[in-house]
C-alpha positions in Angstrom: -10.7 -9.1 25.6 -10.0 -8.7 22.1 -7.1 -10.4 20.2 -5.1 -8.8 17.6 -2.7 -11.0 15.1 -0.2 -9.5 13.2 1.1 -11.6 10.3 4.5 -10.4 9.0 5.1 -8.5 12.7 8.8 -8.7 11.7 7.8 -5.6 9.9 9.5 -3.5 13.1 8.6 0.0 12.8 5.1 -0.9 11.2 4.1 -3.2 14.0 5.6 -0.9 16.9 3.4 1.8 15.7 0.2 0.0 15.0 0.1 -2.0 18.1 1.0 1.8 20.0 -2.2 2.6 18.2 -4.5 -0.1 19.4 -3.4 0.7 22.9 -4.5 4.4 23.1 -7.9 2.9 23.0 -9.4 2.0 26.5 -11.5 -0.8 24.6 -8.3 -2.7 23.8 -6.0 -1.8 26.9 -6.1 -5.3 27.8 -5.8 -6.9 24.6 -3.8 -9.8 23.3 -1.3 -8.7 21.1 -0.3 -12.0 19.1 2.8 -11.5 16.6 3.7 -13.8 14.0 6.7 -14.0 11.7 8.6 -16.7 9.8 11.7 -14.6 10.7 12.6 -15.4 14.4 15.2 -13.0 14.8 13.0 -10.1 13.3 10.2 -11.4 15.5 12.0 -11.6 19.1 12.7 -8.2 18.1 9.2 -7.1 17.2 8.1 -8.9 20.7 10.5 -7.0 22.7 9.6 -3.5 20.8 5.8 -4.0 21.6 6.0 -5.3 25.0 8.7 -1.9 25.6 5.2 0.1 24.9 2.7 -2.1 27.0 5.2 -1.4 29.7 6.0 2.1 29.2 1.9 3.0 29.0 1.1 0.8 31.8 -1.6 -1.1 29.7 -2.7 -4.8 30.7 -2.4 -6.1 27.5 -0.4 -9.4 26.9 2.1 -9.8 24.1 3.2 -13.1 22.6 5.2 -13.8 19.5 4.9 -17.4 17.7 5.8 -18.7 14.3 2.7 -20.7 14.2 0.3 -18.9 11.8 -2.3 -21.2 12.8 -1.6 -20.4 16.8 -1.3 -16.8 15.9 -4.8 -16.5 13.9 -6.9 -18.8 16.4 -9.8 -16.6 17.5 -8.6 -13.2 16.3 -10.7 -10.5 16.2 -8.7 -8.2 14.1 -5.8 -9.4 11.6 -3.1 -7.1 10.3 -1.4 -8.2 7.3 2.3 -6.8 6.5 4.1 -9.5 4.6 7.1 -9.4 2.3 7.1 -12.5 0.0 10.8 -12.9 -1.3 14.0 -10.6 0.4 16.1 -7.8 -1.7 17.7 -10.9 -3.4 14.6 -11.9 -5.1 12.6 -8.7 -5.5 15.6 -6.7 -7.0 15.3 -8.5 -9.9 12.0 -6.6 -10.8 13.7 -3.4 -11.0 16.8 -4.9 -12.9 15.3 -6.8 -15.4 12.9 -3.8 -16.4 15.8 -1.6 -16.3 17.5 -3.8 -19.1 14.6 -2.9 -21.3 14.8 0.5 -20.8 12.2 0.9 -18.1 13.4 3.0 -15.5 11.6 2.0 -12.0 11.5 3.4 -9.0 9.7 2.3 -6.3 8.5 -0.9 -8.0 5.6 -2.4 -5.9 2.7 -1.3 -6.8 1.8 -1.7 -10.6 3.9 -2.1 -13.7 6.0 -4.9 -14.4 7.6 -4.8 -11.1 4.7 -4.6 -8.9 2.9 -7.3 -11.0 5.5 -10.2 -10.3 5.3 -8.9 -6.4 1.8 -9.4 -6.8 2.2 -12.8 -8.6 4.7 -13.9 -5.8 2.7 -12.9 -2.8 -0.7 -13.7 -3.9 -1.0 -17.5 -3.3 1.0 -16.7 0.4 -2.1 -14.3 1.0 -4.8 -16.8 -0.1 -3.3 -19.5 2.1 -3.3 -16.9 5.2 -7.1 -16.4 4.3 -7.9 -20.0 4.1 -6.6 -20.4 7.5 -8.6 -17.2 8.8 -12.0 -18.9 7.2 -11.1 -21.9 9.5 -10.0 -20.1 12.6 -11.1 -16.6 13.0 -14.2 -16.4 10.3 -15.5 -13.5 12.0 -12.2 -11.4 12.3 -12.1 -8.1 10.4 -8.8 -8.4 8.1 -6.5 -5.4 7.3 -4.1 -5.9 4.6 -1.2 -3.4 4.3 0.9 -5.4 2.0 1.5 -4.0 -1.6 0.6 -4.4 -4.4 -2.6 -3.2 -2.4 -5.0 -3.0 -5.4 -4.3 -6.5 -7.1 -3.9 -8.4 -3.5 -7.5 -7.0 -2.4 -9.1 -7.4 -5.9 -7.5 -11.0 -5.7 -8.3 -11.6 -2.0 -12.2 -10.6 -2.4 -12.7 -12.8 -5.5 -11.5 -15.6 -3.3 -13.1 -15.0 0.0 -16.5 -13.9 1.8 -14.3 -12.8 4.6 -14.4 -9.3 5.9 -11.0 -8.2 4.1 -10.1 -4.5 2.7 -6.7 -2.9 2.1 -5.2 0.4 4.0 -2.8 2.8 2.8 -1.2 6.0 4.2 -1.2 8.3 1.3 -4.8 9.8 1.3 -4.4 11.2 5.1 -0.3 11.9 4.4 -1.2 14.0 1.4 -3.8 15.8 2.9 -1.8 16.7 5.9 1.0 17.9 3.4 -1.7 20.1 1.1 -2.7 21.8 4.6 1.0 22.5 5.5 1.7 24.1 2.2 -2.1 26.1 2.6 -1.1 27.3 6.2 -4.0 25.3 7.7 -4.2 22.6 10.3 -4.6 18.8 8.7 -8.0 18.9 10.7 -9.0 22.0 8.9 -9.2 20.4 5.5 -12.1 18.9 3.7 -11.8 16.6 1.3 -13.4 14.1 -1.0 -10.7 11.5 -2.5 -11.1 8.5 -4.9 -9.2 6.7 -7.3 -7.5 3.7 -6.8 -4.7 2.6 -4.5 -1.7 5.0 -5.2 -3.7 6.9 -8.2 -6.4 8.3 -6.1 -7.2 12.1 -6.6 -8.9 15.0 -4.4 -12.3 15.5 -6.1 -13.0 17.9 -3.5 -10.4 20.3 -1.3 -12.3 22.9 0.8 -11.8 24.6 4.0 -14.8 26.3 5.9 -17.0 24.9 3.3 -15.1 27.2 0.5 -13.1 25.7 -2.5 -9.5 26.1 -2.1 -8.0 24.7 -5.1 -7.4 28.1 -6.4 -5.1 28.9 -2.9 -3.3 25.6 -4.0 -2.4 26.6 -7.3 -1.1 29.8 -5.7 0.9 27.3 -3.4 2.6 25.2 -5.8 4.3 28.4 -7.5 6.7 28.8 -4.2 9.8 27.2 -5.1 10.0 25.1 -1.7 6.9 23.6 -2.7 7.7 23.3 -6.4 11.1 21.4 -5.4 9.2 18.9 -2.9 7.0 17.1 -5.1 7.6 18.3 -8.7 6.2 14.9 -10.2 2.5 15.4 -8.5 2.8 19.4 -9.0 3.3 18.9 -12.8 0.4 16.3 -12.4 -1.8 18.8 -10.5 -1.3 21.3 -13.0 -2.3 19.9 -16.2 -5.1 17.4 -14.9 -6.5 20.1 -12.5 -6.8 17.6 -9.3 -4.0 16.6 -7.0 -3.0 13.0 -6.6 -2.8 11.5 -3.6 0.9 9.4 -4.0 4.4 10.5 -3.7 6.3 12.1 -6.8 8.5 8.8 -6.8 5.6 6.2 -7.0 3.6 8.5 -9.5 6.3 9.0 -11.6 6.0 5.1 -12.4 1.9 5.0 -13.5 2.3 6.9 -16.5 4.0 7.7 -19.3 5.2 11.2 -18.9 8.4 11.5 -16.9 10.4 8.2 -16.6 11.0 7.5 -20.4 13.5 9.7 -21.6 17.0 10.7 -19.9 16.0 14.2 -20.1 12.6 14.0 -18.1 14.1 11.7 -15.6 16.7 14.3 -14.8 14.4 17.3 -14.8 11.6 15.7 -12.9 12.9 12.4 -11.0 16.6 13.2 -9.7 14.7 15.2 -6.5 11.5 15.3 -4.8 10.7 11.5 -5.3 12.2 10.4 -2.3 14.5 7.7 -4.4 17.5 8.2 -6.6 16.6 7.3 -10.3 17.9 4.1 -11.7 17.2 0.5 -10.2 20.9 0.2 -9.2 21.0 3.0 -6.9 17.3 2.1 -5.6 17.8 -1.4 -5.0 21.6 -2.0 -4.1 21.7 1.2 -1.7 18.4 2.1 -0.1 17.2 -1.0 0.3 20.2 -3.6 0.8 21.7 -0.8 3.5 18.7 -1.2 5.2 19.5 -5.1 5.7 22.7 -4.0 7.1 21.6 -1.8 9.7 18.0 -2.3 10.9 19.2 -4.5 14.1 21.5 -1.7 15.2 18.5 0.8 14.7 16.3 -1.1 16.5 18.6 -2.3 19.3 19.3 1.4 20.1 15.6 2.2 20.1 14.9 -0.6 22.7 18.0 0.5 24.9 16.8 4.1 24.8 14.4 6.0 27.1 12.5 7.3 23.4 9.0 6.4 23.8 6.1 7.7 21.7 2.6 6.8 23.1 0.3 9.3 21.2 -1.8 7.9 18.5 -0.3 7.9 15.0 -1.9 8.4 11.3 -2.9 4.9 10.2 -6.3 4.1 10.1 -6.3 0.4 11.6 -6.9 1.4 15.2 -9.3 3.9 14.8 -11.3 1.1 12.4 -11.0 -1.6 15.1 -12.2 0.6 17.6 -15.5 2.1 15.5 -16.2 -1.5 14.7 -15.9 -3.5 18.1 -14.4 -0.9 20.4 -16.3 2.2 21.9 -18.3 2.3 18.1 -17.0 5.6 17.8 -17.8 6.2 13.6 -14.4 6.6 11.6 -14.3 7.9 8.3 -11.1 6.8 5.9 -10.4 5.9 2.3 -10.7 1.9 2.1 -9.5 -0.5 -1.2 -12.5 -2.5 -2.1 -14.0 -4.2 -5.6 -16.3 -1.8 -7.1 -19.7 -2.4 -6.5 -21.1 0.6 -8.2 -18.7 2.9 -5.5 -17.1 4.6 -8.8 -19.6 4.8 -11.4 -17.2 5.0 -14.5 -14.4 2.9 -13.3 -15.1 -0.9 -14.0 -17.1 -3.1 -11.8 -15.3 -5.6 -10.0 -12.2 -3.5 -10.1 -10.7 -2.5 -6.8 -11.0 1.1 -6.0 -9.9 3.3 -3.4 -13.0 5.3 -1.7 -14.5 7.0 0.9 -16.0 5.0 3.3 -17.3 5.4 7.4 -16.5 2.2 9.7 -18.9 1.7 12.7 -20.6 -1.1 14.3 -22.2 -1.9 11.5 -18.7 -2.8 9.4 -17.2 -0.7 6.6 -20.0 1.2 4.9 -19.0 2.7 1.4 -20.0 6.9 1.3 -21.2 7.3 -2.5 -21.5 6.7 -5.2 -18.5 8.8 -6.7 -18.0 9.6 -10.5 -14.6 10.9 -11.7 -14.1 13.6 -13.8 -13.9 12.0 -17.5 -10.0 12.3 -18.2 -9.4 11.0 -14.9 -11.7 8.0 -15.3 -9.8 7.2 -18.6 -6.3 7.4 -16.6 -7.3 5.5 -13.7 -9.8 3.5 -15.4 -6.7 2.3 -17.7 -4.7 1.3 -14.7 -7.4 -0.6 -13.0 -7.9 -2.6 -16.4 -4.2 -3.5 -16.4 -4.3 -5.1 -12.6 -7.5 -6.9 -13.5 -5.7 -8.8 -16.2 -3.0 -9.6 -13.6 -5.2 -10.6 -10.9 -7.0 -12.8 -13.6 -3.7 -14.1 -14.6 -3.2 -15.7 -10.8 -6.5 -16.7 -10.6 -6.6 -18.6 -14.0 -2.2 -19.2 -14.0 -2.1 -18.0 -17.5 1.6 -16.5 -18.3 0.2 -15.0 -21.3 -2.3 -13.0 -19.1 0.8 -11.5 -17.4 2.2 -10.4 -20.5 -0.7 -8.6 -21.2 -0.7 -7.0 -18.4 2.6 -5.7 -18.7 2.2 -5.1 -22.5 -0.4 -2.4 -21.8 1.3 -0.6 -19.0 1.9 3.0 -19.9 5.6 3.4 -18.9 6.6 0.2 -20.2 4.7 1.1 -23.4 6.3 4.2 -23.9 9.7 2.8 -24.2 9.5 -0.9 -25.3 8.5 -2.4 -28.5 6.1 -5.1 -28.1 8.8 -7.4 -28.8 10.9 -6.2 -26.1 8.0 -6.5 -23.6 7.3 -10.3 -24.6 10.9 -10.8 -24.1 11.1 -8.7 -20.9 8.5 -10.8 -19.1 9.8 -14.1 -20.1 12.9 -13.3 -18.5 10.8 -12.4 -15.5 8.6 -15.3 -15.5 11.6 -17.5 -15.7 13.4 -15.4 -12.7 10.3 -16.2 -10.6 9.6 -19.9 -11.8 9.9 -21.1 -7.9 7.0 -18.8 -6.7 5.2 -19.3 -9.5 4.7 -22.9 -9.3 0.9 -22.8 -9.3 0.9 -21.5 -12.9 -0.2 -23.8 -15.6 3.4 -22.8 -17.5 5.8 -20.3 -17.4 6.3 -19.8 -21.3 4.6 -17.1 -23.3 
């Protein structure tokens, strides 16, 4: 009987879907599902939701819930981490402070000043989790879904020898979208994808062994397609390779789309998934969720609605490949670069093709990026590694240097403005950065 532990199980929809996926495998039908969260109310809702899935599928699995992380992790075979350090009232400043300095953030969970400070708050908590894993489940496979993915995975893989990697759904999600644009089923698309998290590219895109990038260039001329992904399509037109992450995310990672009002109006007011402007994003989209999640989840619990088919997330297939029925599973994983991408800095966190099997997670490669993509992606990787070094050394000057070199921030701010912005963000996050030597730059 396998034990799967969810740290941050109050991430209700995500936990529910991942549990459903696990139970689609015969090897895990009688597993123990251990849910852990510090929010008792959300934890109880999560327990009820997972139990609904177990009951509906007539599975032998048991569902348990606890606020005690050590109890949750003891003897776990698989650990899934989906935490958020600080609620809306904490991380809204990741977006609102840069906005004061002209840096228009859309999502703010991956890189740039917003992603860097989310990482700095989350890093010590993640390290505590890993230290518990080392003692309580040293052989576990640890899969992280918490953003910012690349910085957290890079940080953790410098601090532990445990088997930890990071997962994202942008690669498979984008592949499915592209297949739809091309009139194909997702299973008919073959691709090679590599880069860094949220900034990877399809280096090969084929159908029946034939390059179908020419067909994709024709597909993006259709109005409904062009309006769906304006930022990504513009990047595709000029970079010649399609990026994995959505237009909203991608608009933050470069200097081309969010530095002027006219560009924001042209590229970022539709198709990005979020309205432009920090106040609209934070105060409307996420604050509303705080008010509606309980009713929405209660309605689902009380309804006849139940989905028992496996979804698109990788986690269950990875566990099954390693210690289930050992069916090999190819996917893209986040790992510190050890020659996996030849022209990105060694040690930086990269997102590369791998295969999971009974031997573990094995990299398929190496990969060499086209030179212009290496320059583009490699710059972001260098900035992320500055932030990771800042967390390891507790050095606020490295935080400033990382933000100073962020492409979007540098496109709209002077060096002095970035200095002042970072100092304000350091002060705002002081209670979460007690592991820093100083908070003055």
